[in-house]
Legacy VTK file of the C-alpha trace (Angstrom):
# vtk DataFile Version 3.0
C-alpha trace
ASCII
DATASET POLYDATA
POINTS 164 float
-23.817 -37.388 4.584
-22.860 -38.089 8.197
-21.546 -35.509 10.615
-18.063 -37.071 10.438
-18.078 -36.801 6.641
-19.240 -33.170 6.863
-16.424 -32.371 9.288
-13.851 -34.138 7.115
-15.108 -32.283 4.037
-14.946 -28.936 5.858
-11.430 -29.707 7.097
-10.328 -30.618 3.563
-11.665 -27.272 2.313
-9.821 -25.397 5.063
-6.583 -27.218 4.250
-7.057 -26.378 0.554
-7.689 -22.691 1.301
-4.663 -22.464 3.609
-2.571 -24.288 1.008
-3.699 -21.882 -1.713
-2.930 -18.871 0.489
0.526 -20.258 1.257
1.131 -20.945 -2.418
-0.079 -17.482 -3.418
2.138 -15.680 -0.910
5.045 -17.926 -1.830
4.653 -17.181 -5.525
4.352 -13.488 -4.770
7.495 -13.489 -2.619
9.382 -15.397 -5.309
8.268 -12.882 -7.962
9.332 -9.951 -5.766
12.670 -11.620 -5.002
13.345 -12.293 -8.678
12.365 -8.727 -9.607
14.868 -7.489 -7.019
17.466 -9.876 -8.477
18.158 -11.467 -5.099
18.896 -15.158 -4.560
16.945 -17.288 -2.085
20.059 -17.521 0.064
20.570 -13.723 0.055
16.930 -13.017 0.920
16.934 -15.636 3.679
20.029 -14.031 5.190
18.599 -10.494 4.969
15.257 -11.612 6.425
16.845 -13.620 9.212
15.253 -16.951 8.242
16.810 -20.187 7.084
17.341 -20.875 3.403
15.238 -24.110 3.464
12.385 -22.356 5.298
12.258 -19.530 2.733
12.372 -22.079 -0.071
9.417 -23.914 1.496
7.491 -20.635 1.751
8.122 -19.864 -1.920
6.964 -23.353 -2.939
3.772 -23.002 -0.894
4.708 -25.726 1.587
4.824 -23.400 4.606
2.722 -20.384 5.507
4.850 -17.676 7.153
3.787 -15.797 10.275
3.140 -12.056 10.222
6.548 -11.498 11.850
8.343 -13.482 9.153
6.389 -11.639 6.444
7.448 -8.345 8.003
11.109 -9.440 7.957
10.802 -10.561 4.321
9.092 -7.282 3.385
11.925 -5.268 4.924
14.529 -7.402 3.167
12.748 -6.984 -0.185
12.035 -3.298 0.495
8.327 -3.729 -0.119
5.369 -2.847 2.061
4.538 -5.408 4.737
0.877 -4.548 4.125
1.130 -5.895 0.580
2.522 -9.197 1.871
-0.142 -9.383 4.593
-2.882 -8.936 1.997
-1.300 -11.553 -0.281
-1.095 -13.978 2.655
-4.716 -13.370 3.621
-3.788 -11.834 6.982
-5.287 -8.456 6.035
-8.231 -7.613 3.854
-7.354 -5.405 0.901
-7.934 -1.790 1.861
-10.161 0.486 -0.131
-6.947 2.163 -1.263
-6.584 3.911 -4.518
-4.541 3.212 -7.595
-2.106 5.882 -6.422
-1.654 4.164 -3.045
-1.247 0.755 -4.679
1.322 2.136 -7.130
3.374 3.714 -4.349
3.322 0.549 -2.246
4.240 -1.670 -5.173
7.073 0.491 -6.495
10.457 -1.150 -5.928
12.384 1.928 -7.109
11.871 3.788 -3.823
12.673 2.900 -0.223
10.155 2.032 2.487
10.806 5.414 4.107
10.148 7.232 0.821
6.964 5.211 0.310
5.739 6.138 3.786
6.455 9.838 3.223
4.597 9.781 -0.109
1.658 7.940 1.449
1.531 10.428 4.333
1.504 13.373 1.926
-1.104 11.731 -0.292
-3.321 10.926 2.694
-2.951 14.485 3.972
-4.047 15.927 0.628
-7.029 13.563 0.452
-8.135 14.483 3.975
-7.723 18.191 3.252
-9.793 17.902 0.071
-12.520 15.966 1.895
-12.621 18.572 4.675
-12.786 21.435 2.177
-15.521 19.686 0.211
-17.541 19.138 3.391
-17.039 22.740 4.537
-17.788 24.187 1.122
-20.879 22.099 0.396
-23.240 24.390 2.300
-21.787 27.837 1.706
-19.675 29.548 -0.867
-16.335 30.721 0.379
-12.800 31.139 -0.698
-10.667 28.048 -0.316
-7.532 28.555 1.709
-4.527 29.143 -0.483
-6.588 29.877 -3.599
-6.401 33.394 -5.032
-9.724 35.227 -5.216
-11.586 35.334 -8.515
-12.133 38.565 -10.425
-15.759 38.742 -9.228
-14.777 38.606 -5.562
-12.020 41.189 -5.793
-12.265 44.896 -6.417
-9.334 46.725 -7.846
-8.279 50.286 -7.465
-7.013 52.507 -10.246
-3.445 52.201 -9.018
-3.692 48.401 -9.240
-5.104 48.515 -12.769
-2.311 50.431 -14.448
0.791 51.829 -12.894
1.628 55.362 -13.938
5.059 56.675 -14.492
6.009 60.308 -14.509
9.008 61.704 -16.300
LINES 1 165
164 0 1 2 3 4 5 6 7 8 9 10 11 12 13 14 15 16 17 18 19 20 21 22 23 24 25 26 27 28 29 30 31 32 33 34 35 36 37 38 39 40 41 42 43 44 45 46 47 48 49 50 51 52 53 54 55 56 57 58 59 60 61 62 63 64 65 66 67 68 69 70 71 72 73 74 75 76 77 78 79 80 81 82 83 84 85 86 87 88 89 90 91 92 93 94 95 96 97 98 99 100 101 102 103 104 105 106 107 108 109 110 111 112 113 114 115 116 117 118 119 120 121 122 123 124 125 126 127 128 129 130 131 132 133 134 135 136 137 138 139 140 141 142 143 144 145 146 147 148 149 150 151 152 153 154 155 156 157 158 159 160 161 162 163
């Protein structure tokens, strides 16, 4: 094979990959739009793009920019990160099933999703820190009541007495 043929073959592969990515994101956007029961015209208006352009995106004829994806995500009330991953702009994160479920849930707003993700991340970080701190020495975890072995009780704590 000549160098020109190699280049043409490589270019064809790139075009196919870009076309597949555009088609995949378009199909995903269409599915999200239909799940939200929004027309193409309504979504285009909410996202600030033209109706024909959005239609071309959904059919895989155009690949939207990150800015357009962000506008579409806001209009659909889904995470922009999900659209970026679908479009091939971002690599899928190592996220968890919990994170994926929160991001993909259309029943809650973007603000609610962000609050849940912040809380979830905070808990995960706290658990990792406690696991790292507790791996070398035994100690009481903050906020956890002491066990019966680590606590001594007095007679007055064991049984209250009443006098008549």
